[in-house]
VOLUM-554952 format. One record per residue (C-alpha): residue number from 1; residue in one letter; x, y, z. Coordinates in steps of 0.2 Angstrom, whole numbers, padded with zeros to 4 digits. Layout:
BEGIN
<NUM,'A',<X,Y,Z>>
...
END
This chain:
BEGIN
<1,'M',<-0078,0185,-0231>>
<2,'D',<-0085,0175,-0220>>
<3,'H',<-0075,0156,-0222>>
<4,'S',<-0082,0148,-0210>>
<5,'A',<-0093,0133,-0219>>
<6,'D',<-0074,0129,-0226>>
<7,'F',<-0072,0122,-0209>>
<8,'D',<-0080,0108,-0200>>
<9,'T',<-0077,0119,-0184>>
<10,'D',<-0067,0132,-0179>>
<11,'V',<-0058,0124,-0168>>
<12,'L',<-0055,0105,-0164>>
<13,'I',<-0051,0098,-0142>>
<14,'I',<-0044,0083,-0142>>
<15,'G',<-0048,0078,-0127>>
<16,'S',<-0062,0079,-0112>>
<17,'G',<-0053,0080,-0096>>
<18,'P',<-0050,0099,-0087>>
<19,'T',<-0040,0107,-0103>>
<20,'G',<-0050,0103,-0117>>
<21,'G',<-0069,0104,-0107>>
<22,'A',<-0062,0123,-0100>>
<23,'T',<-0055,0126,-0117>>
<24,'A',<-0073,0121,-0127>>
<25,'L',<-0083,0132,-0112>>
<26,'A',<-0075,0147,-0114>>
<27,'L',<-0074,0147,-0134>>
<28,'A',<-0092,0143,-0133>>
<29,'T',<-0095,0157,-0122>>
<30,'Y',<-0085,0168,-0135>>
<31,'G',<-0096,0162,-0149>>
<32,'V',<-0080,0152,-0157>>
<33,'R',<-0087,0135,-0163>>
<34,'A',<-0077,0123,-0154>>
<35,'H',<-0077,0101,-0156>>
<36,'M',<-0070,0092,-0146>>
<37,'V',<-0068,0074,-0148>>
<38,'S',<-0061,0062,-0135>>
<39,'R',<-0056,0045,-0134>>
<40,'S',<-0067,0037,-0119>>
<41,'N',<-0085,0034,-0115>>
<42,'W',<-0087,0048,-0104>>
<43,'L',<-0079,0060,-0091>>
<44,'A',<-0070,0057,-0078>>
<45,'D',<-0074,0042,-0065>>
<46,'T',<-0060,0042,-0054>>
<47,'P',<-0055,0056,-0041>>
<48,'R',<-0038,0061,-0050>>
<49,'A',<-0039,0079,-0043>>
<50,'H',<-0048,0089,-0029>>
<51,'I',<-0041,0103,-0022>>
<52,'T',<-0047,0118,-0034>>
<53,'N',<-0040,0136,-0028>>
<54,'Q',<-0044,0154,-0030>>
<55,'R',<-0040,0158,-0044>>
<56,'T',<-0047,0144,-0054>>
<57,'M',<-0061,0148,-0046>>
<58,'E',<-0059,0162,-0052>>
<59,'V',<-0059,0156,-0070>>
<60,'L',<-0077,0148,-0066>>
<61,'R',<-0085,0164,-0059>>
<62,'D',<-0078,0175,-0075>>
<63,'L',<-0086,0159,-0084>>
<64,'G',<-0100,0160,-0075>>
<65,'I',<-0102,0143,-0065>>
<66,'E',<-0094,0144,-0051>>
<67,'D',<-0111,0145,-0042>>
<68,'E',<-0117,0127,-0048>>
<69,'A',<-0097,0123,-0045>>
<70,'I',<-0099,0127,-0028>>
<71,'K',<-0114,0117,-0026>>
<72,'Y',<-0103,0098,-0031>>
<73,'A',<-0088,0105,-0017>>
<74,'T',<-0085,0100,0001>>
<75,'P',<-0084,0119,0007>>
<76,'W',<-0068,0128,0010>>
<77,'E',<-0070,0127,0031>>
<78,'Q',<-0072,0109,0028>>
<79,'M',<-0056,0105,0020>>
<80,'G',<-0048,0106,0038>>
<81,'D',<-0033,0106,0044>>
<82,'T',<-0019,0090,0040>>
<83,'L',<-0016,0079,0053>>
<84,'F',<-0003,0067,0054>>
<85,'T',<-0009,0053,0065>>
<86,'T',<-0003,0034,0067>>
<87,'S',<-0019,0028,0062>>
<88,'L',<-0037,0040,0060>>
<89,'A',<-0041,0030,0073>>
<90,'G',<-0025,0030,0083>>
<91,'E',<-0013,0043,0091>>
<92,'E',<-0013,0062,0084>>
<93,'L',<0005,0066,0085>>
<94,'V',<0004,0083,0075>>
<95,'R',<-0008,0094,0066>>
<96,'Q',<-0005,0109,0051>>
<97,'R',<-0018,0120,0047>>
<98,'T',<-0020,0121,0030>>
<99,'W',<-0028,0129,0012>>
<100,'G',<-0028,0146,0021>>
<101,'T',<-0042,0139,0035>>
<102,'G',<-0026,0146,0047>>
<103,'D',<-0029,0162,0057>>
<104,'E',<-0013,0169,0055>>
<105,'R',<-0017,0168,0035>>
<106,'K',<-0036,0166,0031>>
<107,'G',<-0039,0183,0031>>
<108,'D',<-0023,0184,0015>>
<109,'Y',<-0033,0174,0006>>
<110,'L',<-0048,0183,0008>>
<111,'Q',<-0039,0198,0003>>
<112,'G',<-0032,0191,-0012>>
<113,'S',<-0050,0185,-0021>>
<114,'P',<-0068,0185,-0020>>
<115,'C',<-0065,0164,-0019>>
<116,'G',<-0063,0156,-0006>>
<117,'L',<-0054,0136,-0011>>
<118,'Q',<-0065,0122,-0012>>
<119,'D',<-0063,0101,-0014>>
<120,'I',<-0069,0096,-0029>>
<121,'P',<-0068,0078,-0036>>
<122,'Q',<-0061,0077,-0054>>
<123,'P',<-0078,0066,-0059>>
<124,'L',<-0090,0080,-0053>>
<125,'I',<-0083,0095,-0058>>
<126,'E',<-0080,0089,-0079>>
<127,'P',<-0097,0084,-0079>>
<128,'V',<-0103,0105,-0077>>
<129,'I',<-0089,0111,-0085>>
<130,'F',<-0096,0101,-0100>>
<131,'K',<-0115,0101,-0098>>
<132,'N',<-0111,0120,-0101>>
<133,'A',<-0099,0119,-0115>>
<134,'A',<-0113,0111,-0122>>
<135,'E',<-0127,0123,-0119>>
<136,'R',<-0118,0135,-0123>>
<137,'G',<-0113,0126,-0142>>
<138,'A',<-0101,0116,-0138>>
<139,'R',<-0100,0100,-0150>>
<140,'F',<-0093,0083,-0142>>
<141,'T',<-0088,0068,-0150>>
<142,'F',<-0083,0053,-0139>>
<143,'N',<-0079,0035,-0140>>
<144,'T',<-0068,0042,-0155>>
<145,'E',<-0048,0041,-0155>>
<146,'Y',<-0039,0055,-0162>>
<147,'L',<-0026,0047,-0177>>
<148,'S',<-0016,0061,-0184>>
<149,'H',<-0017,0077,-0193>>
<150,'R',<-0009,0087,-0207>>
<151,'Q',<-0007,0109,-0207>>
<152,'D',<-0008,0118,-0221>>
<153,'A',<-0008,0139,-0222>>
<154,'D',<-0027,0139,-0219>>
<155,'G',<-0030,0126,-0207>>
<156,'V',<-0028,0111,-0200>>
<157,'T',<-0034,0095,-0206>>
<158,'V',<-0037,0078,-0192>>
<159,'Q',<-0041,0062,-0198>>
<160,'L',<-0051,0052,-0181>>
<161,'R',<-0056,0034,-0180>>
<162,'E',<-0072,0031,-0169>>
<163,'R',<-0068,0014,-0156>>
<164,'A',<-0083,0006,-0159>>
<165,'N',<-0084,0000,-0179>>
<166,'G',<-0068,0007,-0185>>
<167,'R',<-0073,0020,-0196>>
<168,'E',<-0061,0035,-0200>>
<169,'Y',<-0065,0050,-0205>>
<170,'S',<-0059,0070,-0206>>
<171,'L',<-0063,0084,-0200>>
<172,'R',<-0056,0101,-0205>>
<173,'A',<-0053,0118,-0191>>
<174,'R',<-0044,0132,-0192>>
<175,'Y',<-0032,0126,-0176>>
<176,'L',<-0031,0109,-0166>>
<177,'V',<-0026,0107,-0149>>
<178,'G',<-0022,0097,-0141>>
<179,'A',<-0027,0091,-0122>>
<180,'D',<-0025,0070,-0121>>
<181,'G',<-0017,0071,-0106>>
<182,'A',<0002,0063,-0102>>
<183,'K',<0004,0051,-0115>>
<184,'S',<0002,0067,-0126>>
<185,'K',<-0001,0059,-0146>>
<186,'V',<-0003,0075,-0152>>
<187,'A',<0012,0082,-0143>>
<188,'E',<0022,0070,-0149>>
<189,'D',<0017,0071,-0168>>
<190,'I',<0022,0091,-0167>>
<191,'E',<0036,0085,-0157>>
<192,'L',<0035,0098,-0143>>
<193,'P',<0055,0096,-0133>>
<194,'I',<0049,0088,-0115>>
<195,'E',<0063,0089,-0103>>
<196,'G',<0063,0079,-0087>>
<197,'H',<0062,0060,-0083>>
<198,'M',<0044,0051,-0080>>
<199,'A',<0040,0038,-0069>>
<200,'R',<0052,0042,-0055>>
<201,'A',<0044,0034,-0040>>
<202,'G',<0027,0023,-0040>>
<203,'T',<0011,0025,-0027>>
<204,'V',<-0005,0012,-0025>>
<205,'Y',<-0021,0021,-0023>>
<206,'V',<-0038,0012,-0016>>
<207,'I',<-0053,0022,-0020>>
<208,'F',<-0066,0013,-0007>>
<209,'K',<-0082,0016,0003>>
<210,'A',<-0082,0015,0023>>
<211,'D',<-0090,0027,0032>>
<212,'L',<-0076,0037,0042>>
<213,'S',<-0086,0051,0049>>
<214,'R',<-0085,0042,0070>>
<215,'Y',<-0065,0048,0066>>
<216,'V',<-0065,0063,0056>>
<217,'A',<-0082,0076,0060>>
<218,'H',<-0074,0083,0077>>
<219,'R',<-0060,0087,0067>>
<220,'P',<-0066,0091,0047>>
<221,'S',<-0051,0086,0036>>
<222,'I',<-0050,0080,0018>>
<223,'L',<-0030,0072,0021>>
<224,'H',<-0021,0064,0033>>
<225,'W',<-0004,0059,0033>>
<226,'I',<-0005,0041,0042>>
<227,'V',<0011,0037,0051>>
<228,'T',<0015,0017,0051>>
<229,'P',<0027,0003,0047>>
<230,'A',<0013,-0001,0033>>
<231,'A',<0015,0014,0022>>
<232,'S',<0035,0019,0026>>
<233,'F',<0042,0016,0009>>
<234,'G',<0047,0029,-0002>>
<235,'E',<0051,0049,0000>>
<236,'I',<0036,0055,0009>>
<237,'G',<0037,0038,0020>>
<238,'M',<0018,0040,0025>>
<239,'G',<0001,0030,0021>>
<240,'L',<-0012,0045,0017>>
<241,'L',<-0030,0043,0019>>
<242,'R',<-0040,0057,0009>>
<243,'A',<-0058,0058,0009>>
<244,'V',<-0066,0063,-0007>>
<245,'R',<-0082,0063,0000>>
<246,'P',<-0085,0069,0017>>
<247,'W',<-0086,0055,0027>>
<248,'D',<-0088,0041,0017>>
<249,'G',<-0079,0041,0001>>
<250,'W',<-0060,0040,0002>>
<251,'I',<-0043,0037,-0005>>
<252,'A',<-0031,0024,0003>>
<253,'G',<-0014,0028,-0004>>
<254,'W',<0004,0021,-0001>>
<255,'G',<0020,0021,-0010>>
<256,'F',<0031,0003,-0018>>
<257,'D',<0046,0002,-0024>>
<258,'I',<0046,0004,-0042>>
<259,'S',<0061,-0006,-0045>>
<260,'K',<0052,-0023,-0040>>
<261,'G',<0042,-0022,-0054>>
<262,'E',<0023,-0019,-0051>>
<263,'P',<0014,-0017,-0032>>
<264,'D',<0003,-0032,-0027>>
<265,'L',<-0013,-0027,-0027>>
<266,'N',<-0022,-0042,-0020>>
<267,'P',<-0038,-0039,-0012>>
<268,'E',<-0038,-0047,0005>>
<269,'L',<-0020,-0037,0007>>
<270,'L',<-0027,-0022,0002>>
<271,'L',<-0041,-0022,0016>>
<272,'E',<-0027,-0026,0026>>
<273,'R',<-0017,-0008,0023>>
<274,'I',<-0034,0000,0021>>
<275,'R',<-0040,-0007,0038>>
<276,'T',<-0022,-0004,0046>>
<277,'L',<-0023,0015,0040>>
<278,'V',<-0039,0019,0048>>
<279,'G',<-0034,0007,0064>>
<280,'D',<-0052,-0002,0063>>
<281,'P',<-0048,-0019,0061>>
<282,'E',<-0067,-0023,0060>>
<283,'L',<-0071,-0011,0050>>
<284,'E',<-0082,-0013,0035>>
<285,'V',<-0073,-0007,0015>>
<286,'E',<-0082,-0009,-0001>>
<287,'I',<-0068,-0005,-0013>>
<288,'E',<-0072,0002,-0027>>
<289,'R',<-0055,0003,-0037>>
<290,'T',<-0037,0001,-0036>>
<291,'S',<-0024,0012,-0048>>
<292,'V',<-0007,0012,-0049>>
<293,'W',<0001,0027,-0053>>
<294,'Y',<0019,0034,-0054>>
<295,'V',<0028,0051,-0048>>
<296,'N',<0032,0061,-0067>>
<297,'Q',<0043,0074,-0068>>
<298,'A',<0044,0083,-0088>>
<299,'Y',<0038,0098,-0093>>
<300,'A',<0036,0105,-0113>>
<301,'T',<0048,0118,-0115>>
<302,'E',<0037,0124,-0131>>
<303,'Y',<0017,0122,-0132>>
<304,'S',<0012,0126,-0148>>
<305,'R',<0019,0123,-0164>>
<306,'G',<0010,0133,-0180>>
<307,'R',<-0007,0127,-0178>>
<308,'V',<-0007,0115,-0165>>
<309,'F',<-0007,0120,-0145>>
<310,'C',<-0004,0109,-0134>>
<311,'G',<-0013,0112,-0115>>
<312,'G',<-0013,0101,-0098>>
<313,'D',<-0008,0084,-0093>>
<314,'A',<0002,0085,-0111>>
<315,'V',<0015,0097,-0106>>
<316,'H',<0017,0096,-0092>>
<317,'R',<0017,0081,-0079>>
<318,'H',<0020,0081,-0063>>
<319,'P',<0013,0073,-0043>>
<320,'P',<-0006,0079,-0034>>
<321,'S',<0008,0086,-0020>>
<322,'S',<0004,0105,-0017>>
<323,'G',<-0015,0103,-0030>>
<324,'L',<-0008,0111,-0044>>
<325,'G',<-0013,0098,-0060>>
<326,'L',<-0031,0102,-0064>>
<327,'N',<-0030,0119,-0057>>
<328,'T',<-0015,0122,-0070>>
<329,'C',<-0024,0113,-0085>>
<330,'V',<-0041,0126,-0080>>
<331,'Q',<-0029,0141,-0082>>
<332,'D',<-0022,0136,-0099>>
<333,'A',<-0037,0134,-0104>>
<334,'F',<-0043,0153,-0100>>
<335,'N',<-0027,0160,-0106>>
<336,'L',<-0025,0152,-0125>>
<337,'A',<-0048,0151,-0129>>
<338,'W',<-0048,0171,-0129>>
<339,'K',<-0032,0173,-0140>>
<340,'L',<-0041,0160,-0155>>
<341,'A',<-0053,0167,-0150>>
<342,'Y',<-0047,0187,-0155>>
<343,'V',<-0039,0180,-0170>>
<344,'I',<-0054,0169,-0176>>
<345,'Q',<-0066,0183,-0175>>
<346,'G',<-0053,0198,-0183>>
<347,'H',<-0048,0206,-0169>>
<348,'A',<-0033,0202,-0167>>
<349,'G',<-0017,0197,-0180>>
<350,'P',<-0010,0180,-0179>>
<351,'R',<0004,0181,-0168>>
<352,'L',<-0007,0185,-0155>>
<353,'L',<-0004,0166,-0153>>
<354,'D',<0015,0166,-0149>>
<355,'S',<0008,0172,-0132>>
<356,'Y',<0000,0155,-0126>>
<357,'S',<0015,0145,-0128>>
<358,'L',<0029,0162,-0118>>
<359,'E',<0017,0166,-0106>>
<360,'R',<0010,0144,-0104>>
<361,'A',<0027,0137,-0103>>
<362,'P',<0036,0144,-0087>>
<363,'V',<0021,0141,-0079>>
<364,'G',<0021,0125,-0083>>
<365,'R',<0037,0119,-0080>>
<366,'Q',<0036,0130,-0063>>
<367,'I',<0021,0117,-0054>>
<368,'V',<0032,0102,-0059>>
<369,'V',<0047,0109,-0051>>
<370,'R',<0035,0114,-0036>>
<371,'A',<0026,0099,-0032>>
<372,'N',<0039,0089,-0036>>
<373,'Q',<0049,0098,-0022>>
<374,'S',<0032,0097,-0012>>
<375,'R',<0036,0076,-0011>>
<376,'M',<0052,0078,-0005>>
<377,'D',<0050,0093,0007>>
<378,'Y',<0040,0078,0016>>
<379,'A',<0059,0072,0021>>
<380,'P',<0062,0079,0037>>
<381,'L',<0046,0071,0044>>
<382,'K',<0048,0057,0037>>
<383,'A',<0068,0058,0047>>
<384,'A',<0058,0067,0063>>
<385,'F',<0045,0052,0064>>
<386,'R',<0060,0037,0060>>
<387,'V',<0075,0030,0069>>
<388,'E',<0087,0022,0058>>
<389,'G',<0094,0006,0063>>
<390,'A',<0080,0001,0074>>
<391,'D',<0070,-0014,0073>>
<392,'N',<0055,-0003,0069>>
<393,'P',<0060,0012,0060>>
<394,'V',<0044,0018,0066>>
<395,'A',<0039,0017,0083>>
<396,'A',<0056,0020,0089>>
<397,'G',<0052,0038,0079>>
<398,'I',<0035,0039,0087>>
<399,'A',<0043,0038,0105>>
<400,'R',<0057,0048,0102>>
<401,'F',<0046,0060,0096>>
<402,'K',<0035,0057,0113>>
<403,'D',<0050,0058,0125>>
<404,'P',<0050,0071,0135>>
<405,'G',<0070,0071,0136>>
<406,'P',<0081,0081,0127>>
<407,'E',<0081,0071,0112>>
<408,'G',<0061,0071,0111>>
<409,'V',<0064,0090,0115>>
<410,'A',<0076,0090,0098>>
<411,'A',<0063,0079,0087>>
<412,'R',<0048,0092,0091>>
<413,'Q',<0057,0104,0086>>
<414,'A',<0061,0096,0070>>
<415,'V',<0043,0090,0067>>
<416,'Q',<0041,0111,0070>>
<417,'A',<0054,0115,0056>>
<418,'A',<0047,0102,0046>>
<419,'L',<0027,0109,0046>>
<420,'E',<0035,0127,0044>>
<421,'L',<0042,0120,0028>>
<422,'K',<0027,0109,0021>>
<423,'N',<0016,0128,0020>>
<424,'T',<0026,0130,0002>>
<425,'E',<0013,0116,0000>>
<426,'F',<-0002,0117,0011>>
<427,'N',<0000,0136,0012>>
<428,'A',<0006,0143,-0006>>
<429,'Q',<-0005,0157,-0010>>
<430,'G',<0008,0164,-0020>>
<431,'V',<0013,0148,-0029>>
<432,'E',<-0004,0148,-0035>>
<433,'M',<-0006,0167,-0039>>
<434,'N',<0009,0174,-0041>>
<435,'Q',<0012,0171,-0059>>
<436,'R',<0022,0186,-0071>>
<437,'Y',<0018,0183,-0090>>
<438,'T',<0031,0191,-0103>>
<439,'S',<0026,0190,-0120>>
<440,'P',<0020,0203,-0135>>
<441,'A',<0002,0200,-0126>>
<442,'V',<0009,0210,-0112>>
<443,'L',<0019,0228,-0114>>
<444,'P',<0032,0230,-0099>>
<445,'D',<0027,0247,-0092>>
<446,'P',<0046,0256,-0095>>
<447,'A',<0045,0263,-0075>>
<448,'A',<0041,0252,-0065>>
<449,'G',<0060,0245,-0065>>
<450,'E',<0060,0225,-0057>>
<451,'E',<0050,0221,-0046>>
<452,'V',<0055,0216,-0028>>
<453,'W',<0045,0204,-0017>>
<454,'R',<0039,0213,0000>>
<455,'R',<0037,0195,0009>>
<456,'D',<0040,0177,0003>>
<457,'P',<0035,0174,-0018>>
<458,'Q',<0029,0157,-0013>>
<459,'L',<0018,0157,0005>>
<460,'Y',<0011,0176,-0001>>
<461,'L',<0000,0185,-0014>>
<462,'Q',<0006,0199,-0022>>
<463,'A',<-0006,0209,-0027>>
<464,'T',<0001,0220,-0041>>
<465,'T',<-0007,0230,-0058>>
<466,'R',<0011,0228,-0065>>
<467,'P',<0009,0223,-0083>>
<468,'G',<0008,0204,-0084>>
<469,'A',<-0001,0202,-0066>>
<470,'K',<-0015,0196,-0062>>
<471,'L',<-0027,0210,-0059>>
<472,'P',<-0029,0212,-0039>>
<473,'H',<-0045,0209,-0033>>
<474,'A',<-0053,0223,-0021>>
<475,'W',<-0072,0227,-0020>>
<476,'L',<-0082,0240,-0026>>
<477,'V',<-0100,0244,-0023>>
<478,'D',<-0114,0243,-0036>>
<479,'R',<-0129,0251,-0041>>
<480,'R',<-0139,0241,-0027>>
<481,'G',<-0126,0245,-0015>>
<482,'L',<-0119,0228,-0016>>
<483,'R',<-0100,0221,-0017>>
<484,'V',<-0094,0217,-0032>>
<485,'S',<-0076,0212,-0037>>
<486,'T',<-0062,0222,-0048>>
<487,'L',<-0064,0205,-0056>>
<488,'D',<-0081,0204,-0059>>
<489,'V',<-0084,0221,-0068>>
<490,'T',<-0068,0214,-0080>>
<491,'G',<-0067,0200,-0092>>
<492,'K',<-0080,0188,-0097>>
<493,'G',<-0074,0189,-0113>>
<494,'K',<-0067,0208,-0115>>
<495,'F',<-0053,0222,-0112>>
<496,'S',<-0056,0232,-0099>>
<497,'L',<-0052,0249,-0096>>
<498,'I',<-0051,0255,-0081>>
<499,'T',<-0050,0271,-0075>>
<500,'G',<-0056,0284,-0063>>
<501,'L',<-0068,0296,-0062>>
<502,'S',<-0056,0311,-0064>>
<503,'G',<-0050,0300,-0081>>
<504,'Q',<-0066,0307,-0092>>
<505,'A',<-0053,0307,-0108>>
<506,'W',<-0050,0290,-0108>>
<507,'L',<-0067,0284,-0108>>
<508,'Q',<-0071,0299,-0123>>
<509,'A',<-0055,0288,-0132>>
<510,'A',<-0063,0273,-0126>>
<511,'E',<-0081,0278,-0134>>
<512,'A',<-0070,0287,-0150>>
<513,'L',<-0063,0269,-0155>>
<514,'G',<-0082,0259,-0152>>
<515,'L',<-0075,0243,-0150>>
<516,'P',<-0086,0230,-0144>>
<517,'W',<-0074,0220,-0135>>
<518,'L',<-0067,0235,-0125>>
<519,'R',<-0077,0241,-0111>>
<520,'T',<-0073,0256,-0100>>
<521,'V',<-0073,0253,-0080>>
<522,'V',<-0073,0269,-0072>>
<523,'T',<-0071,0265,-0052>>
<524,'G',<-0079,0278,-0042>>
<525,'A',<-0094,0282,-0054>>
<526,'P',<-0111,0272,-0049>>
<527,'G',<-0110,0254,-0050>>
<528,'T',<-0089,0253,-0048>>
<529,'A',<-0090,0266,-0034>>
<530,'D',<-0077,0264,-0021>>
<531,'P',<-0082,0270,-0003>>
<532,'Y',<-0070,0260,0005>>
<533,'C',<-0055,0266,-0006>>
<534,'A',<-0050,0249,-0008>>
<535,'W',<-0044,0251,-0025>>
<536,'Q',<-0037,0266,-0022>>
<537,'R',<-0025,0258,-0011>>
<538,'V',<-0019,0245,-0023>>
<539,'R',<-0021,0254,-0042>>
<540,'E',<-0003,0261,-0043>>
<541,'V',<-0007,0274,-0058>>
<542,'E',<-0014,0290,-0054>>
<543,'E',<-0034,0291,-0054>>
<544,'A',<-0032,0298,-0072>>
<545,'G',<-0022,0286,-0076>>
<546,'A',<-0027,0269,-0084>>
<547,'I',<-0025,0249,-0084>>
<548,'L',<-0029,0239,-0097>>
<549,'V',<-0035,0221,-0091>>
<550,'R',<-0037,0207,-0104>>
<551,'P',<-0050,0197,-0105>>
<552,'D',<-0040,0182,-0093>>
<553,'G',<-0039,0193,-0079>>
<554,'Y',<-0020,0198,-0085>>
<555,'V',<-0012,0216,-0083>>
<556,'A',<-0009,0219,-0104>>
<557,'W',<-0006,0239,-0102>>
<558,'R',<-0006,0251,-0088>>
<559,'H',<0000,0273,-0091>>
<560,'C',<0003,0279,-0073>>
<561,'A',<0002,0297,-0078>>
<562,'A',<-0015,0307,-0079>>
<563,'V',<-0020,0308,-0093>>
<564,'H',<-0034,0326,-0097>>
<565,'E',<-0034,0328,-0116>>
<566,'A',<-0046,0315,-0125>>
<567,'G',<-0035,0317,-0142>>
<568,'E',<-0019,0309,-0132>>
<569,'A',<-0028,0295,-0121>>
<570,'R',<-0032,0287,-0139>>
<571,'R',<-0016,0289,-0144>>
<572,'L',<-0008,0279,-0130>>
<573,'L',<-0025,0268,-0133>>
<574,'V',<-0023,0264,-0149>>
<575,'A',<-0004,0260,-0148>>
<576,'A',<-0005,0250,-0135>>
<577,'L',<-0020,0238,-0142>>
<578,'G',<-0010,0238,-0160>>
<579,'A',<0006,0233,-0151>>
<580,'L',<-0006,0219,-0140>>
<581,'L',<-0014,0212,-0155>>
<582,'D',<-0005,0212,-0170>>
<583,'T',<-0017,0222,-0176>>
<584,'T',<-0020,0241,-0183>>
<585,'F',<-0037,0251,-0179>>
END
């Protein structure tokens, strides 16, 4: 019996940021009623996040909005090197090849995904997500505040208040998602355990407009670190110029001493500081907004209680170093949404939802630790460009760096080592793509043993079909002769059973089950041909073996040995699906 009429919506989402929006988009795409509530009047109005990594672009691709998002991006090739200079107009000290654009790393990135990185400011990507969610049927209410909720065996009753007039009312949902940011009231209400600490350092950000193309167009770069006495405080010890829109929209940033209270935000001081970082004392600047943010290092060890789930900044709070924030938020949503959809639509039992916290909480901890470590890893660079005890430590450090004598040689060697360390922030494809899930929604391959990392797992993606890993990208060829990724023929809200031409038993088994949410992908067949033998090289199973891929693109189960008897294939497949989805067939 359909009890939809007993609920105002299937999933009520508190928060309109990347987690809330992506959850609404995915649920609406899967045909689930979703209602998002936001206390704000609109979406993000400051460029809080930019870097959109390959995994997040894969999520947007799966949800059908990759091309639209790219329209608003600074493209991969323009993201460029990261520069370390005395000012934007002044002397350049060193450059680092970043975001996988360097000659020695770009092949890794191209091999690892059909998607490149993009630089999409949060105020531009959020409306793309919102528009598509709304077009697909998600509902939204702005200027509305979450007050409280009450769970019972069947659903969640949520108390809300209209901010314009104070009217309070309740909505009834099957599930509640708390995507309400770093001060999440939903996370507080369900008493999620949070480890770490907040506000361990402070940073001033000034968003401004100025035409800086004459300093940047010949060496495109979205990120510039300025080595100057004017912005030398803190663990990074350098000023920041960050392109929001090439090359007339910018963020200037610098650290401040939180022990002395709030920083001085006098407009004349801000203008002087921007001109110093740029190196142009006559620069025309339009300051749009000033903000102060604090470096957090905290994460939840659990993400859910009963019918209430939290994601995004509500459960992982960290600085923007390594560019992991928005990316992890979107990926939280993508992990949770298909599970909610499968339970609501009756394809899975409720225990499937337990896997969300088990899979994503370790990722949240990983990125909080990584982002904070990336800040601390500036220490060798800071030391290389400073001479402690000198009247002007930064000026003395720069002079030493340029000295032709032994001290200069040592300083330059120290900078080289420091830049190598910073690869774990700026060329860390492994950090972004090597997550391994362990939960009831993953059935381990007992014959695989413990994974051996062939290269540094922070720097390099290790493609594998081991259960719990992301499905490897490999180029196939479709019926038109066009390249199509393995990621393109899987996902889209369905489980995918991948086998080869000799795996007809698996095809017959899947057809006999007749499950509308299970597709079979036969590599080598028309539409999914493997003329490069690319899939054959990475599949790690016999051609007549099978790999079961979840809707979020992660491998749920595999059977490495060849199976040629349909009855045996069906027995194995039914057992795997039943265990994964907490149901029977």
